[in-house]
C-alpha positions as CSV (number, residue, x, y, z in Angstrom):
1,M,0.0,0.0,0.0
2,K,2.8,2.4,0.9
3,R,4.5,1.7,-2.5
4,I,1.3,2.6,-4.3
5,I,1.0,5.9,-2.3
6,H,4.7,6.7,-3.0
7,F,4.3,5.9,-6.7
8,S,1.1,8.1,-6.9
9,I,2.9,11.0,-5.3
10,L,5.9,10.6,-7.6
11,V,3.6,10.5,-10.7
12,A,1.7,13.6,-9.5
13,L,4.9,15.4,-8.8
14,F,6.3,14.5,-12.2
15,F,3.3,15.9,-14.0
16,S,3.2,19.1,-11.9
17,V,6.9,19.8,-12.5
18,S,6.7,18.8,-16.2
19,S,3.9,21.3,-16.9
20,F,6.7,24.0,-16.6
21,S,9.2,22.2,-18.7
22,S,11.8,22.9,-21.3
23,F,10.2,21.6,-24.5
24,S,12.3,22.8,-27.4
25,G,10.2,25.6,-28.7
26,R,7.2,23.5,-29.5
27,R,4.8,25.5,-31.8
28,V,1.3,25.8,-30.6
29,P,-1.4,26.5,-33.2
30,V,-3.0,30.0,-33.2
31,K,-5.5,31.3,-35.7
32,N,-5.6,35.1,-36.2
33,K,-6.1,35.8,-32.5
34,K,-5.6,39.4,-31.5
35,A,-3.0,39.9,-28.8
36,S,-4.5,41.0,-25.5
37,Q,-3.6,44.6,-24.7
38,F,-1.8,45.4,-21.4
39,R,-0.1,48.2,-19.6
40,L,2.4,46.9,-17.0
41,E,5.1,48.2,-14.7
42,A,8.7,47.6,-16.1
43,L,11.7,46.8,-14.1
44,T,12.8,50.4,-14.7
45,G,9.6,51.6,-12.9
46,E,8.0,53.0,-16.1
47,Q,4.6,51.9,-17.4
48,I,4.8,50.1,-20.8
49,A,1.9,49.0,-23.0
50,L,1.8,46.5,-25.8
51,A,0.3,49.3,-27.9
52,D,3.6,51.3,-27.5
53,Y,5.1,48.9,-30.0
54,R,2.4,49.1,-32.7
55,G,4.1,48.8,-36.1
56,K,6.8,46.4,-34.9
57,V,6.9,42.6,-34.7
58,V,6.8,41.9,-30.9
59,V,8.3,38.8,-29.4
60,L,6.5,38.5,-26.1
61,N,8.3,36.1,-23.7
62,F,6.6,34.9,-20.5
63,W,9.2,33.6,-18.0
64,A,9.8,33.1,-14.3
65,S,12.9,33.8,-12.2
66,W,13.0,30.2,-10.9
67,C,12.7,28.6,-14.4
68,A,16.1,27.3,-15.6
69,P,14.9,26.9,-19.2
70,C,13.6,30.5,-19.2
71,L,16.9,31.8,-18.0
72,R,18.8,29.7,-20.7
73,E,16.5,31.1,-23.4
74,M,16.8,34.8,-22.4
75,P,20.4,35.3,-23.9
76,N,19.0,33.9,-27.2
77,L,16.2,36.5,-27.2
78,E,18.8,39.2,-26.4
79,K,20.9,38.1,-29.4
80,L,17.8,38.1,-31.6
81,Y,16.8,41.6,-30.3
82,N,20.2,43.1,-31.0
83,K,20.5,41.6,-34.4
84,Y,17.0,42.5,-35.7
85,R,15.7,45.5,-33.8
86,L,16.6,47.8,-36.7
87,R,14.4,45.6,-38.9
88,G,11.3,46.1,-36.7
89,I,11.6,43.6,-33.9
90,Q,10.8,44.3,-30.2
91,V,11.4,41.7,-27.6
92,I,9.5,42.1,-24.3
93,G,10.0,39.9,-21.3
94,I,7.1,39.3,-18.9
95,A,8.1,38.0,-15.5
96,V,5.3,35.9,-14.1
97,V,4.9,33.7,-11.0
98,S,8.2,35.1,-9.7
99,N,9.3,36.7,-6.5
100,E,9.6,40.3,-7.8
101,S,12.8,40.8,-5.7
102,D,14.5,38.0,-7.6
103,V,13.8,39.5,-11.1
104,P,16.5,42.3,-11.2
105,Q,19.3,39.8,-10.2
106,K,18.1,37.3,-12.9
107,V,18.0,40.0,-15.5
108,L,21.6,41.0,-14.6
109,Q,22.7,37.4,-14.8
110,T,21.3,36.9,-18.2
111,G,22.5,40.2,-19.6
112,V,19.2,41.2,-21.3
113,T,18.6,44.8,-22.3
114,Y,15.1,44.5,-23.7
115,P,12.2,45.7,-21.5
116,I,11.2,43.4,-18.6
117,L,7.7,43.8,-17.3
118,F,6.0,42.4,-14.2
119,G,3.1,40.2,-15.3
120,N,0.4,38.3,-13.4
121,K,-1.9,35.3,-13.6
122,R,-4.7,37.5,-15.1
123,L,-2.4,38.3,-18.1
124,I,-1.6,34.7,-18.6
125,A,-5.3,33.9,-18.6
126,R,-5.9,36.5,-21.3
127,Y,-3.2,34.9,-23.4
128,G,-4.8,31.4,-23.2
129,S,-3.9,30.1,-19.7
130,F,-0.8,28.3,-20.9
131,S,1.1,26.2,-18.4
132,D,4.5,25.9,-20.0
133,L,7.3,28.3,-19.2
134,P,8.8,29.9,-21.0
135,T,6.1,30.6,-23.5
136,T,6.7,33.1,-26.4
137,F,4.2,34.8,-28.6
138,I,5.2,36.4,-31.9
139,I,2.8,39.3,-32.6
140,D,2.7,41.2,-35.9
141,E,2.7,44.9,-36.4
142,K,-1.1,45.1,-36.3
143,G,-1.4,43.2,-33.0
144,T,-2.3,39.7,-34.3
145,I,-0.6,36.7,-32.7
146,L,1.2,34.8,-35.4
147,R,3.0,32.1,-33.4
148,Q,3.1,30.7,-29.9
149,L,6.2,28.7,-28.9
150,S,5.8,26.6,-25.8
151,G,9.1,25.8,-23.9
152,S,12.6,27.0,-24.4
153,S,13.8,27.8,-27.9
154,D,17.4,27.9,-29.2
155,Y,18.6,30.9,-31.2
156,K,18.1,29.2,-34.6
157,T,14.5,28.3,-33.9
158,L,13.7,31.8,-32.7
159,E,15.3,33.4,-35.7
160,K,13.5,31.0,-38.1
161,E,10.2,31.9,-36.5
162,I,10.6,35.7,-36.8
163,L,12.4,36.2,-40.1
164,P,9.4,35.9,-42.3
165,Y,7.7,38.8,-40.5
166,L,10.5,41.3,-40.3
167,Q,10.7,44.4,-42.5
168,D,13.1,44.4,-45.4
169,L,15.9,46.8,-44.6
170,S,16.3,47.7,-48.2
171,L,12.7,49.0,-48.2
172,T,13.1,51.0,-45.0
173,N,16.3,52.7,-46.0
174,R,14.9,54.3,-49.2
């Protein structure tokens, strides 16, 4: 009987931990869903809204300070941001289910310079109540969700996902 109870506890623990796992950028289907608008406090203290980035491709990354796959992915997002921001990309990190006092230290450790905002469970619910962290949404310049990536993505995967939506530099420099 004790073995059955222990096994049941282990199985429950496995499924609860694996819900915040590190799948390799698994694409989740989305169909022309408008991104939920928000205005949140940034790590810098300013208020930032999704609407502030209208006209850009937004890579909206939900992460947590305790999530190792999230922290491994953040430098990839930073590299993407630095390489493509002149072509119309904006990366935004949304710290959720985190101890807010841990967030500045984790941002320093990862070296990211893109805006980090403090999110909440209500915002997660408005984006579909996903359970995997990190979860990344690619939003077009008009505010439509193009892609949802569930789990940590490497740089090549992130780049492959956003390149079709970026502005052609030769067109913007005329």
